[in-house]
PyMOL Python script that loads the backbone (N, CA, C, O; Angstrom):
from pymol import cmd

cmd.read_pdbstr("""\
ATOM      1  N   UNK A   1     -39.485  54.807 -43.601  1.00  0.00           N
ATOM      2  CA  UNK A   1     -40.350  55.001 -45.110  1.00  0.00           C
ATOM      3  C   UNK A   1     -41.221  54.239 -45.178  1.00  0.00           C
ATOM      4  O   UNK A   1     -41.012  53.420 -44.283  1.00  0.00           O
ATOM      5  N   UNK A   2     -42.307  53.925 -45.821  1.00  0.00           N
ATOM      6  CA  UNK A   2     -43.459  53.035 -45.571  1.00  0.00           C
ATOM      7  C   UNK A   2     -43.329  52.167 -46.737  1.00  0.00           C
ATOM      8  O   UNK A   2     -43.424  52.636 -47.871  1.00  0.00           O
ATOM      9  N   UNK A   3     -43.099  50.817 -46.505  1.00  0.00           N
ATOM     10  CA  UNK A   3     -42.490  49.752 -47.461  1.00  0.00           C
ATOM     11  C   UNK A   3     -44.324  48.898 -47.793  1.00  0.00           C
ATOM     12  O   UNK A   3     -44.494  47.726 -48.130  1.00  0.00           O
ATOM     13  N   UNK A   4     -44.973  49.518 -47.651  1.00  0.00           N
ATOM     14  CA  UNK A   4     -46.122  48.562 -48.407  1.00  0.00           C
ATOM     15  C   UNK A   4     -46.762  49.645 -49.422  1.00  0.00           C
ATOM     16  O   UNK A   4     -46.734  50.872 -49.330  1.00  0.00           O
ATOM     17  N   UNK A   5     -47.223  49.004 -50.206  1.00  0.00           N
ATOM     18  CA  UNK A   5     -47.777  49.220 -51.252  1.00  0.00           C
ATOM     19  C   UNK A   5     -49.338  48.910 -51.362  1.00  0.00           C
ATOM     20  O   UNK A   5     -49.660  47.722 -51.341  1.00  0.00           O
ATOM     21  N   UNK A   6     -50.520  50.063 -51.501  1.00  0.00           N
ATOM     22  CA  UNK A   6     -51.648  50.034 -51.634  1.00  0.00           C
ATOM     23  C   UNK A   6     -52.290  50.011 -52.923  1.00  0.00           C
ATOM     24  O   UNK A   6     -51.988  50.995 -53.598  1.00  0.00           O
ATOM     25  N   UNK A   7     -53.126  49.158 -53.513  1.00  0.00           N
ATOM     26  CA  UNK A   7     -53.709  49.286 -54.962  1.00  0.00           C
ATOM     27  C   UNK A   7     -54.943  49.015 -54.198  1.00  0.00           C
ATOM     28  O   UNK A   7     -55.108  48.589 -53.055  1.00  0.00           O
ATOM     29  N   UNK A   8     -56.093  49.515 -55.489  1.00  0.00           N
ATOM     30  CA  UNK A   8     -57.376  49.360 -55.669  1.00  0.00           C
ATOM     31  C   UNK A   8     -57.606  48.197 -56.275  1.00  0.00           C
ATOM     32  O   UNK A   8     -58.820  48.074 -56.437  1.00  0.00           O
ATOM     33  N   UNK A   9     -57.095  47.420 -56.625  1.00  0.00           N
ATOM     34  CA  UNK A   9     -57.841  46.121 -57.268  1.00  0.00           C
ATOM     35  C   UNK A   9     -58.729  45.215 -56.826  1.00  0.00           C
ATOM     36  O   UNK A   9     -58.847  45.168 -55.602  1.00  0.00           O
ATOM     37  N   UNK A  10     -59.388  44.482 -57.464  1.00  0.00           N
ATOM     38  CA  UNK A  10     -60.133  43.798 -56.868  1.00  0.00           C
ATOM     39  C   UNK A  10     -60.251  42.339 -57.791  1.00  0.00           C
ATOM     40  O   UNK A  10     -60.128  42.336 -59.016  1.00  0.00           O
ATOM     41  N   UNK A  11     -60.488  41.223 -57.047  1.00  0.00           N
ATOM     42  CA  UNK A  11     -60.440  39.920 -57.417  1.00  0.00           C
ATOM     43  C   UNK A  11     -61.841  39.949 -58.207  1.00  0.00           C
ATOM     44  O   UNK A  11     -62.989  40.146 -57.807  1.00  0.00           O
ATOM     45  N   UNK A  12     -61.160  39.602 -59.849  1.00  0.00           N
ATOM     46  CA  UNK A  12     -62.095  39.177 -60.721  1.00  0.00           C
ATOM     47  C   UNK A  12     -63.070  38.282 -60.720  1.00  0.00           C
ATOM     48  O   UNK A  12     -62.925  37.302 -59.989  1.00  0.00           O
ATOM     49  N   UNK A  13     -64.456  38.425 -61.646  1.00  0.00           N
ATOM     50  CA  UNK A  13     -65.277  36.985 -61.134  1.00  0.00           C
ATOM     51  C   UNK A  13     -64.463  36.231 -61.943  1.00  0.00           C
ATOM     52  O   UNK A  13     -64.544  35.140 -61.380  1.00  0.00           O
ATOM     53  N   UNK A  14     -63.874  36.103 -62.702  1.00  0.00           N
ATOM     54  CA  UNK A  14     -63.432  35.019 -63.646  1.00  0.00           C
ATOM     55  C   UNK A  14     -62.598  34.335 -62.563  1.00  0.00           C
ATOM     56  O   UNK A  14     -62.874  33.141 -62.450  1.00  0.00           O
ATOM     57  N   UNK A  15     -61.584  34.816 -61.681  1.00  0.00           N
ATOM     58  CA  UNK A  15     -60.823  34.179 -61.138  1.00  0.00           C
ATOM     59  C   UNK A  15     -61.609  33.663 -59.514  1.00  0.00           C
ATOM     60  O   UNK A  15     -61.195  32.660 -58.933  1.00  0.00           O
ATOM     61  N   UNK A  16     -62.545  34.356 -59.052  1.00  0.00           N
ATOM     62  CA  UNK A  16     -63.629  33.647 -58.270  1.00  0.00           C
ATOM     63  C   UNK A  16     -64.168  32.435 -59.141  1.00  0.00           C
ATOM     64  O   UNK A  16     -63.826  31.361 -58.646  1.00  0.00           O
ATOM     65  N   UNK A  17     -64.657  32.352 -59.899  1.00  0.00           N
ATOM     66  CA  UNK A  17     -65.201  30.952 -60.509  1.00  0.00           C
ATOM     67  C   UNK A  17     -64.455  30.099 -60.844  1.00  0.00           C
ATOM     68  O   UNK A  17     -64.959  28.984 -60.706  1.00  0.00           O
ATOM     69  N   UNK A  18     -63.227  30.092 -61.323  1.00  0.00           N
ATOM     70  CA  UNK A  18     -62.310  29.348 -61.177  1.00  0.00           C
ATOM     71  C   UNK A  18     -61.799  28.504 -59.829  1.00  0.00           C
ATOM     72  O   UNK A  18     -61.324  27.382 -59.654  1.00  0.00           O
ATOM     73  N   UNK A  19     -62.074  29.405 -59.142  1.00  0.00           N
ATOM     74  CA  UNK A  19     -61.649  29.188 -57.583  1.00  0.00           C
ATOM     75  C   UNK A  19     -62.167  28.184 -57.394  1.00  0.00           C
ATOM     76  O   UNK A  19     -61.589  27.108 -57.244  1.00  0.00           O
ATOM     77  N   UNK A  20     -63.927  28.470 -57.358  1.00  0.00           N
ATOM     78  CA  UNK A  20     -65.066  27.388 -57.052  1.00  0.00           C
ATOM     79  C   UNK A  20     -65.256  26.315 -57.743  1.00  0.00           C
ATOM     80  O   UNK A  20     -65.799  25.360 -57.187  1.00  0.00           O
ATOM     81  N   UNK A  21     -64.951  26.245 -58.785  1.00  0.00           N
ATOM     82  CA  UNK A  21     -65.182  24.976 -59.994  1.00  0.00           C
ATOM     83  C   UNK A  21     -63.386  24.072 -59.358  1.00  0.00           C
ATOM     84  O   UNK A  21     -63.258  22.857 -59.501  1.00  0.00           O
ATOM     85  N   UNK A  22     -62.525  24.725 -58.874  1.00  0.00           N
ATOM     86  CA  UNK A  22     -61.374  23.740 -58.457  1.00  0.00           C
ATOM     87  C   UNK A  22     -61.670  23.521 -57.098  1.00  0.00           C
ATOM     88  O   UNK A  22     -61.390  22.388 -56.706  1.00  0.00           O
ATOM     89  N   UNK A  23     -62.112  24.217 -56.350  1.00  0.00           N
ATOM     90  CA  UNK A  23     -62.741  23.851 -54.555  1.00  0.00           C
ATOM     91  C   UNK A  23     -63.758  22.459 -54.626  1.00  0.00           C
ATOM     92  O   UNK A  23     -63.672  21.455 -53.920  1.00  0.00           O
ATOM     93  N   UNK A  24     -64.888  22.789 -55.879  1.00  0.00           N
ATOM     94  CA  UNK A  24     -65.459  21.896 -55.715  1.00  0.00           C
ATOM     95  C   UNK A  24     -65.061  20.609 -56.465  1.00  0.00           C
ATOM     96  O   UNK A  24     -65.722  19.669 -56.023  1.00  0.00           O
ATOM     97  N   UNK A  25     -64.458  20.342 -57.163  1.00  0.00           N
ATOM     98  CA  UNK A  25     -63.452  19.549 -57.943  1.00  0.00           C
ATOM     99  C   UNK A  25     -62.732  18.636 -56.979  1.00  0.00           C
ATOM    100  O   UNK A  25     -62.962  17.427 -56.978  1.00  0.00           O
ATOM    101  N   UNK A  26     -61.863  19.199 -56.157  1.00  0.00           N
ATOM    102  CA  UNK A  26     -60.995  19.006 -55.108  1.00  0.00           C
ATOM    103  C   UNK A  26     -61.657  17.996 -54.124  1.00  0.00           C
ATOM    104  O   UNK A  26     -61.271  16.838 -53.970  1.00  0.00           O
ATOM    105  N   UNK A  27     -62.915  18.699 -53.348  1.00  0.00           N
ATOM    106  CA  UNK A  27     -64.034  17.986 -52.781  1.00  0.00           C
ATOM    107  C   UNK A  27     -64.360  17.174 -52.704  1.00  0.00           C
ATOM    108  O   UNK A  27     -64.478  16.285 -51.860  1.00  0.00           O
ATOM    109  N   UNK A  28     -64.771  17.547 -54.513  1.00  0.00           N
ATOM    110  CA  UNK A  28     -65.439  15.755 -54.812  1.00  0.00           C
ATOM    111  C   UNK A  28     -64.625  14.474 -54.903  1.00  0.00           C
ATOM    112  O   UNK A  28     -65.006  13.376 -54.496  1.00  0.00           O
ATOM    113  N   UNK A  29     -63.334  14.768 -55.545  1.00  0.00           N
ATOM    114  CA  UNK A  29     -61.950  14.189 -55.247  1.00  0.00           C
ATOM    115  C   UNK A  29     -61.725  13.221 -54.109  1.00  0.00           C
ATOM    116  O   UNK A  29     -61.588  12.010 -53.935  1.00  0.00           O
ATOM    117  N   UNK A  30     -61.759  14.531 -53.307  1.00  0.00           N
ATOM    118  CA  UNK A  30     -61.680  13.654 -51.871  1.00  0.00           C
ATOM    119  C   UNK A  30     -62.747  12.920 -51.588  1.00  0.00           C
ATOM    120  O   UNK A  30     -62.313  11.843 -51.180  1.00  0.00           O
ATOM    121  N   UNK A  31     -63.968  12.914 -51.580  1.00  0.00           N
ATOM    122  CA  UNK A  31     -64.780  12.666 -50.986  1.00  0.00           C
ATOM    123  C   UNK A  31     -65.323  11.232 -51.493  1.00  0.00           C
ATOM    124  O   UNK A  31     -65.917  10.334 -50.897  1.00  0.00           O
ATOM    125  N   UNK A  32     -64.794  11.396 -53.113  1.00  0.00           N
ATOM    126  CA  UNK A  32     -65.015  10.281 -53.985  1.00  0.00           C
ATOM    127  C   UNK A  32     -64.246   8.988 -53.955  1.00  0.00           C
ATOM    128  O   UNK A  32     -64.477   7.871 -54.416  1.00  0.00           O
ATOM    129  N   UNK A  33     -63.019   9.629 -53.093  1.00  0.00           N
ATOM    130  CA  UNK A  33     -61.659   8.665 -52.548  1.00  0.00           C
ATOM    131  C   UNK A  33     -62.379   7.723 -51.380  1.00  0.00           C
ATOM    132  O   UNK A  33     -62.253   6.537 -51.077  1.00  0.00           O
ATOM    133  N   UNK A  34     -62.949   8.488 -51.021  1.00  0.00           N
ATOM    134  CA  UNK A  34     -63.547   7.930 -49.267  1.00  0.00           C
ATOM    135  C   UNK A  34     -64.841   7.427 -49.496  1.00  0.00           C
ATOM    136  O   UNK A  34     -65.551   7.158 -48.527  1.00  0.00           O
ATOM    137  N   UNK A  35     -65.381   7.207 -51.048  1.00  0.00           N
ATOM    138  CA  UNK A  35     -66.553   6.345 -51.298  1.00  0.00           C
ATOM    139  C   UNK A  35     -67.884   7.270 -51.429  1.00  0.00           C
ATOM    140  O   UNK A  35     -68.909   6.762 -51.882  1.00  0.00           O
ATOM    141  N   UNK A  36     -67.863   8.440 -51.085  1.00  0.00           N
ATOM    142  CA  UNK A  36     -68.966   9.602 -50.969  1.00  0.00           C
ATOM    143  C   UNK A  36     -69.238  10.518 -51.600  1.00  0.00           C
ATOM    144  O   UNK A  36     -69.584  11.577 -51.077  1.00  0.00           O
ATOM    145  N   UNK A  37     -69.129  10.296 -53.227  1.00  0.00           N
ATOM    146  CA  UNK A  37     -69.212  11.470 -54.185  1.00  0.00           C
ATOM    147  C   UNK A  37     -69.887  12.607 -54.013  1.00  0.00           C
ATOM    148  O   UNK A  37     -71.113  12.609 -54.116  1.00  0.00           O
ATOM    149  N   UNK A  38     -69.428  13.344 -53.827  1.00  0.00           N
ATOM    150  CA  UNK A  38     -70.342  14.997 -53.713  1.00  0.00           C
ATOM    151  C   UNK A  38     -71.349  14.972 -55.284  1.00  0.00           C
ATOM    152  O   UNK A  38     -72.528  15.302 -55.153  1.00  0.00           O
ATOM    153  N   UNK A  39     -70.847  14.579 -56.725  1.00  0.00           N
ATOM    154  CA  UNK A  39     -71.357  14.778 -57.501  1.00  0.00           C
ATOM    155  C   UNK A  39     -71.381  13.548 -58.013  1.00  0.00           C
ATOM    156  O   UNK A  39     -70.430  13.126 -58.670  1.00  0.00           O
ATOM    157  N   UNK A  40     -72.490  12.811 -57.769  1.00  0.00           N
ATOM    158  CA  UNK A  40     -72.393  11.168 -58.521  1.00  0.00           C
ATOM    159  C   UNK A  40     -72.354  11.169 -59.899  1.00  0.00           C
ATOM    160  O   UNK A  40     -73.515  11.379 -60.252  1.00  0.00           O
ATOM    161  N   UNK A  41     -71.586  11.036 -60.959  1.00  0.00           N
ATOM    162  CA  UNK A  41     -71.330  11.279 -62.099  1.00  0.00           C
ATOM    163  C   UNK A  41     -70.891   9.744 -62.207  1.00  0.00           C
ATOM    164  O   UNK A  41     -70.437   9.206 -61.197  1.00  0.00           O
ATOM    165  N   UNK A  42     -71.009   9.047 -63.358  1.00  0.00           N
ATOM    166  CA  UNK A  42     -70.581   8.095 -63.863  1.00  0.00           C
ATOM    167  C   UNK A  42     -69.612   8.260 -65.033  1.00  0.00           C
ATOM    168  O   UNK A  42     -69.644   9.359 -65.586  1.00  0.00           O
ATOM    169  N   UNK A  43     -68.790   7.383 -65.481  1.00  0.00           N
ATOM    170  CA  UNK A  43     -68.025   7.466 -66.365  1.00  0.00           C
ATOM    171  C   UNK A  43     -68.374   7.851 -67.805  1.00  0.00           C
ATOM    172  O   UNK A  43     -67.593   8.454 -68.540  1.00  0.00           O
ATOM    173  N   UNK A  44     -69.592   7.463 -68.152  1.00  0.00           N
ATOM    174  CA  UNK A  44     -70.293   7.969 -69.504  1.00  0.00           C
ATOM    175  C   UNK A  44     -70.891   9.720 -69.607  1.00  0.00           C
ATOM    176  O   UNK A  44     -71.006  10.599 -70.461  1.00  0.00           O
ATOM    177  N   UNK A  45     -71.142   9.523 -68.222  1.00  0.00           N
ATOM    178  CA  UNK A  45     -71.799  11.388 -68.229  1.00  0.00           C
ATOM    179  C   UNK A  45     -70.509  12.009 -68.044  1.00  0.00           C
ATOM    180  O   UNK A  45     -70.549  13.210 -68.309  1.00  0.00           O
ATOM    181  N   UNK A  46     -69.626  11.680 -67.757  1.00  0.00           N
ATOM    182  CA  UNK A  46     -68.430  12.694 -67.455  1.00  0.00           C
ATOM    183  C   UNK A  46     -67.875  12.755 -68.730  1.00  0.00           C
ATOM    184  O   UNK A  46     -67.436  13.876 -68.982  1.00  0.00           O
ATOM    185  N   UNK A  47     -67.722  11.806 -69.762  1.00  0.00           N
ATOM    186  CA  UNK A  47     -67.040  11.779 -70.734  1.00  0.00           C
ATOM    187  C   UNK A  47     -68.230  12.752 -71.714  1.00  0.00           C
ATOM    188  O   UNK A  47     -67.865  13.653 -72.470  1.00  0.00           O
ATOM    189  N   UNK A  48     -69.322  12.449 -71.559  1.00  0.00           N
ATOM    190  CA  UNK A  48     -70.258  13.420 -72.427  1.00  0.00           C
ATOM    191  C   UNK A  48     -70.182  14.889 -71.980  1.00  0.00           C
ATOM    192  O   UNK A  48     -70.170  15.764 -72.846  1.00  0.00           O
ATOM    193  N   UNK A  49     -70.133  15.194 -70.724  1.00  0.00           N
ATOM    194  CA  UNK A  49     -69.919  16.340 -69.909  1.00  0.00           C
ATOM    195  C   UNK A  49     -68.517  17.203 -70.692  1.00  0.00           C
ATOM    196  O   UNK A  49     -68.456  18.406 -70.945  1.00  0.00           O
ATOM    197  N   UNK A  50     -67.501  16.169 -70.947  1.00  0.00           N
ATOM    198  CA  UNK A  50     -66.276  16.977 -71.101  1.00  0.00           C
ATOM    199  C   UNK A  50     -66.125  16.960 -72.753  1.00  0.00           C
ATOM    200  O   UNK A  50     -65.406  17.760 -73.353  1.00  0.00           O
ATOM    201  N   UNK A  51     -66.727  16.169 -73.245  1.00  0.00           N
ATOM    202  CA  UNK A  51     -66.931  16.587 -74.626  1.00  0.00           C
ATOM    203  C   UNK A  51     -67.616  17.517 -75.130  1.00  0.00           C
ATOM    204  O   UNK A  51     -67.190  18.198 -76.064  1.00  0.00           O
ATOM    205  N   UNK A  52     -68.740  17.680 -74.608  1.00  0.00           N
ATOM    206  CA  UNK A  52     -69.905  18.834 -74.765  1.00  0.00           C
ATOM    207  C   UNK A  52     -69.130  20.290 -74.290  1.00  0.00           C
ATOM    208  O   UNK A  52     -69.318  21.342 -74.901  1.00  0.00           O
ATOM    209  N   UNK A  53     -68.367  20.191 -73.281  1.00  0.00           N
ATOM    210  CA  UNK A  53     -67.589  20.962 -73.017  1.00  0.00           C
ATOM    211  C   UNK A  53     -66.144  21.986 -73.729  1.00  0.00           C
ATOM    212  O   UNK A  53     -65.882  23.186 -73.650  1.00  0.00           O
ATOM    213  N   UNK A  54     -65.560  21.000 -74.305  1.00  0.00           N
ATOM    214  CA  UNK A  54     -64.610  21.116 -75.333  1.00  0.00           C
ATOM    215  C   UNK A  54     -64.923  21.692 -76.542  1.00  0.00           C
ATOM    216  O   UNK A  54     -64.117  22.334 -77.215  1.00  0.00           O
ATOM    217  N   UNK A  55     -66.332  21.436 -76.905  1.00  0.00           N
ATOM    218  CA  UNK A  55     -66.898  21.425 -78.089  1.00  0.00           C
ATOM    219  C   UNK A  55     -67.438  22.873 -78.011  1.00  0.00           C
ATOM    220  O   UNK A  55     -67.303  23.674 -78.936  1.00  0.00           O
ATOM    221  N   UNK A  56     -68.106  23.170 -76.754  1.00  0.00           N
ATOM    222  CA  UNK A  56     -68.823  24.378 -76.442  1.00  0.00           C
ATOM    223  C   UNK A  56     -68.002  26.029 -76.459  1.00  0.00           C
ATOM    224  O   UNK A  56     -68.290  27.097 -77.000  1.00  0.00           O
ATOM    225  N   UNK A  57     -66.895  25.582 -75.596  1.00  0.00           N
ATOM    226  CA  UNK A  57     -65.316  26.163 -75.538  1.00  0.00           C
ATOM    227  C   UNK A  57     -65.010  26.784 -76.889  1.00  0.00           C
ATOM    228  O   UNK A  57     -65.097  27.896 -77.410  1.00  0.00           O
ATOM    229  N   UNK A  58     -64.633  25.622 -77.204  1.00  0.00           N
ATOM    230  CA  UNK A  58     -64.018  25.795 -78.773  1.00  0.00           C
ATOM    231  C   UNK A  58     -64.920  26.436 -79.776  1.00  0.00           C
ATOM    232  O   UNK A  58     -64.313  27.289 -80.424  1.00  0.00           O
ATOM    233  N   UNK A  59     -65.894  26.330 -80.037  1.00  0.00           N
ATOM    234  CA  UNK A  59     -66.916  26.936 -81.023  1.00  0.00           C
ATOM    235  C   UNK A  59     -67.470  28.501 -80.675  1.00  0.00           C
ATOM    236  O   UNK A  59     -67.941  29.261 -81.521  1.00  0.00           O
ATOM    237  N   UNK A  60     -67.274  28.861 -78.972  1.00  0.00           N
ATOM    238  CA  UNK A  60     -67.426  30.153 -78.236  1.00  0.00           C
ATOM    239  C   UNK A  60     -66.231  30.771 -78.797  1.00  0.00           C
ATOM    240  O   UNK A  60     -66.452  31.659 -79.620  1.00  0.00           O
ATOM    241  N   UNK A  61     -65.209  30.543 -78.577  1.00  0.00           N
ATOM    242  CA  UNK A  61     -64.018  31.080 -78.650  1.00  0.00           C
ATOM    243  C   UNK A  61     -63.230  31.474 -80.201  1.00  0.00           C
ATOM    244  O   UNK A  61     -62.534  32.473 -80.387  1.00  0.00           O
ATOM    245  N   UNK A  62     -63.585  30.288 -81.340  1.00  0.00           N
ATOM    246  CA  UNK A  62     -63.694  30.288 -82.503  1.00  0.00           C
ATOM    247  C   UNK A  62     -64.742  31.596 -83.152  1.00  0.00           C
ATOM    248  O   UNK A  62     -64.516  32.429 -84.029  1.00  0.00           O
ATOM    249  N   UNK A  63     -65.501  31.440 -82.615  1.00  0.00           N
ATOM    250  CA  UNK A  63     -66.788  32.612 -83.357  1.00  0.00           C
ATOM    251  C   UNK A  63     -66.393  33.883 -82.725  1.00  0.00           C
ATOM    252  O   UNK A  63     -66.474  34.893 -83.423  1.00  0.00           O
ATOM    253  N   UNK A  64     -65.951  33.993 -81.429  1.00  0.00           N
ATOM    254  CA  UNK A  64     -65.358  35.449 -81.271  1.00  0.00           C
ATOM    255  C   UNK A  64     -64.256  35.660 -81.832  1.00  0.00           C
ATOM    256  O   UNK A  64     -64.482  36.731 -82.396  1.00  0.00           O
ATOM    257  N   UNK A  65     -63.226  35.390 -82.071  1.00  0.00           N
ATOM    258  CA  UNK A  65     -61.951  35.743 -82.284  1.00  0.00           C
ATOM    259  C   UNK A  65     -62.351  35.898 -84.081  1.00  0.00           C
ATOM    260  O   UNK A  65     -61.794  36.820 -84.677  1.00  0.00           O
ATOM    261  N   UNK A  66     -63.255  35.031 -84.825  1.00  0.00           N
ATOM    262  CA  UNK A  66     -63.290  35.290 -86.324  1.00  0.00           C
ATOM    263  C   UNK A  66     -64.377  36.495 -86.573  1.00  0.00           C
ATOM    264  O   UNK A  66     -64.797  36.940 -87.641  1.00  0.00           O
ATOM    265  N   UNK A  67     -64.628  36.799 -85.492  1.00  0.00           N
ATOM    266  CA  UNK A  67     -66.080  38.008 -85.170  1.00  0.00           C
ATOM    267  C   UNK A  67     -65.728  39.371 -85.074  1.00  0.00           C
ATOM    268  O   UNK A  67     -65.576  39.437 -83.854  1.00  0.00           O
ATOM    269  N   UNK A  68     -65.446  40.724 -85.578  1.00  0.00           N
ATOM    270  CA  UNK A  68     -64.980  41.865 -84.926  1.00  0.00           C
ATOM    271  C   UNK A  68     -66.273  42.839 -84.795  1.00  0.00           C
ATOM    272  O   UNK A  68     -66.889  43.559 -85.581  1.00  0.00           O
ATOM    273  N   UNK A  69     -66.416  42.417 -83.018  1.00  0.00           N
ATOM    274  CA  UNK A  69     -67.598  43.580 -82.697  1.00  0.00           C
ATOM    275  C   UNK A  69     -67.066  44.615 -81.947  1.00  0.00           C
ATOM    276  O   UNK A  69     -67.890  45.469 -81.620  1.00  0.00           O
ATOM    277  N   UNK A  70     -65.928  44.785 -81.581  1.00  0.00           N
ATOM    278  CA  UNK A  70     -65.449  46.228 -80.813  1.00  0.00           C
ATOM    279  C   UNK A  70     -65.109  47.064 -81.790  1.00  0.00           C
ATOM    280  O   UNK A  70     -64.687  46.617 -82.856  1.00  0.00           O
ATOM    281  N   UNK A  71     -65.233  48.291 -81.585  1.00  0.00           N
ATOM    282  CA  UNK A  71     -64.644  49.165 -82.149  1.00  0.00           C
ATOM    283  C   UNK A  71     -63.449  49.445 -83.120  1.00  0.00           C
ATOM    284  O   UNK A  71     -63.455  49.946 -84.245  1.00  0.00           O
ATOM    285  N   UNK A  72     -62.260  48.897 -82.230  1.00  0.00           N
ATOM    286  CA  UNK A  72     -61.004  48.597 -82.433  1.00  0.00           C
ATOM    287  C   UNK A  72     -60.786  47.376 -83.439  1.00  0.00           C
ATOM    288  O   UNK A  72     -59.851  47.294 -84.236  1.00  0.00           O
ATOM    289  N   UNK A  73     -61.737  46.505 -83.279  1.00  0.00           N
ATOM    290  CA  UNK A  73     -61.396  45.329 -84.116  1.00  0.00           C
ATOM    291  C   UNK A  73     -61.717  45.713 -85.490  1.00  0.00           C
ATOM    292  O   UNK A  73     -60.914  45.385 -86.364  1.00  0.00           O
ATOM    293  N   UNK A  74     -62.930  46.457 -85.858  1.00  0.00           N
ATOM    294  CA  UNK A  74     -63.225  46.901 -86.773  1.00  0.00           C
ATOM    295  C   UNK A  74     -62.526  47.592 -87.349  1.00  0.00           C
ATOM    296  O   UNK A  74     -62.044  47.132 -88.384  1.00  0.00           O
ATOM    297  N   UNK A  75     -62.251  48.644 -87.041  1.00  0.00           N
ATOM    298  CA  UNK A  75     -60.979  49.883 -87.464  1.00  0.00           C
ATOM    299  C   UNK A  75     -59.663  48.862 -87.739  1.00  0.00           C
ATOM    300  O   UNK A  75     -59.016  49.072 -88.765  1.00  0.00           O
ATOM    301  N   UNK A  76     -59.246  47.747 -86.835  1.00  0.00           N
ATOM    302  CA  UNK A  76     -58.096  46.966 -87.365  1.00  0.00           C
ATOM    303  C   UNK A  76     -58.371  46.414 -88.628  1.00  0.00           C
ATOM    304  O   UNK A  76     -57.588  46.663 -89.544  1.00  0.00           O
ATOM    305  N   UNK A  77     -59.587  45.536 -88.877  1.00  0.00           N
ATOM    306  CA  UNK A  77     -60.296  45.178 -90.284  1.00  0.00           C
ATOM    307  C   UNK A  77     -60.278  45.938 -91.010  1.00  0.00           C
ATOM    308  O   UNK A  77     -60.231  45.368 -92.100  1.00  0.00           O
ATOM    309  N   UNK A  78     -60.288  47.362 -91.190  1.00  0.00           N
ATOM    310  CA  UNK A  78     -60.311  48.200 -92.289  1.00  0.00           C
ATOM    311  C   UNK A  78     -58.796  48.028 -92.658  1.00  0.00           C
ATOM    312  O   UNK A  78     -58.395  47.579 -93.731  1.00  0.00           O
ATOM    313  N   UNK A  79     -58.016  48.449 -91.619  1.00  0.00           N
ATOM    314  CA  UNK A  79     -56.612  48.704 -91.735  1.00  0.00           C
ATOM    315  C   UNK A  79     -56.080  47.945 -92.189  1.00  0.00           C
ATOM    316  O   UNK A  79     -55.198  48.334 -92.954  1.00  0.00           O
ATOM    317  N   UNK A  80     -56.224  46.674 -92.054  1.00  0.00           N
ATOM    318  CA  UNK A  80     -55.752  45.590 -92.565  1.00  0.00           C
ATOM    319  C   UNK A  80     -55.948  45.098 -94.165  1.00  0.00           C
ATOM    320  O   UNK A  80     -55.246  44.537 -95.007  1.00  0.00           O
ATOM    321  N   UNK A  81     -57.280  45.625 -94.091  1.00  0.00           N
ATOM    322  CA  UNK A  81     -57.803  45.445 -96.023  1.00  0.00           C
ATOM    323  C   UNK A  81     -57.219  46.779 -96.403  1.00  0.00           C
ATOM    324  O   UNK A  81     -57.210  46.801 -97.634  1.00  0.00           O
ATOM    325  N   UNK A  82     -56.919  47.463 -96.113  1.00  0.00           N
ATOM    326  CA  UNK A  82     -56.364  48.964 -96.866  1.00  0.00           C
ATOM    327  C   UNK A  82     -54.771  48.399 -96.731  1.00  0.00           C
ATOM    328  O   UNK A  82     -54.172  49.089 -97.556  1.00  0.00           O
ATOM    329  N   UNK A  83     -54.172  47.843 -96.349  1.00  0.00           N
ATOM    330  CA  UNK A  83     -52.751  47.504 -96.089  1.00  0.00           C
ATOM    331  C   UNK A  83     -52.566  46.270 -97.808  1.00  0.00           C
ATOM    332  O   UNK A  83     -51.885  46.321 -98.833  1.00  0.00           O
ATOM    333  N   UNK A  84     -53.636  45.295 -97.229  1.00  0.00           N
ATOM    334  CA  UNK A  84     -53.514  44.523 -98.207  1.00  0.00           C
ATOM    335  C   UNK A  84     -53.524  44.870 -99.567  1.00  0.00           C
ATOM    336  O   UNK A  84     -52.701  44.415-100.362  1.00  0.00           O
ATOM    337  N   UNK A  85     -54.637  45.846 -99.949  1.00  0.00           N
ATOM    338  CA  UNK A  85     -54.766  46.530-101.565  1.00  0.00           C
ATOM    339  C   UNK A  85     -53.188  47.356-101.793  1.00  0.00           C
ATOM    340  O   UNK A  85     -52.302  47.037-102.586  1.00  0.00           O
ATOM    341  N   UNK A  86     -53.199  48.475-100.836  1.00  0.00           N
ATOM    342  CA  UNK A  86     -51.809  49.013-101.058  1.00  0.00           C
ATOM    343  C   UNK A  86     -50.086  48.359-101.452  1.00  0.00           C
ATOM    344  O   UNK A  86     -49.072  48.822-101.973  1.00  0.00           O
ATOM    345  N   UNK A  87     -50.598  46.764-100.724  1.00  0.00           N
ATOM    346  CA  UNK A  87     -49.144  45.643-101.156  1.00  0.00           C
ATOM    347  C   UNK A  87     -49.292  45.178-102.665  1.00  0.00           C
ATOM    348  O   UNK A  87     -48.292  44.850-103.304  1.00  0.00           O
ATOM    349  N   UNK A  88     -50.699  45.156-103.280  1.00  0.00           N
ATOM    350  CA  UNK A  88     -50.527  44.626-104.801  1.00  0.00           C
ATOM    351  C   UNK A  88     -50.244  45.822-105.476  1.00  0.00           C
ATOM    352  O   UNK A  88     -50.047  45.813-106.691  1.00  0.00           O
TER     353      UNK A  88
END
""", "prot")
cmd.dss("prot")
cmd.show_as("cartoon", "prot")
cmd.util.cbc("prot")
cmd.orient("prot")
């Protein structure tokens, strides 16, 4: 009996991007502890980057989830409106 299972899965681009960012952050942390940061960012710049990142991500997520772009989402909106009318 063959115990190996073969799948055709590939690693997603998002997984690769998250892994690269994590590696960069870890390398920068280690080098920073040694006094040689890879990304020479002071605390003010870091605060601004984090704040801008949170604002950008939250704006994009809220924009995307509050707008129906896919065919399925548009159909779901129509069904929701139909159900709302039938309840009244």
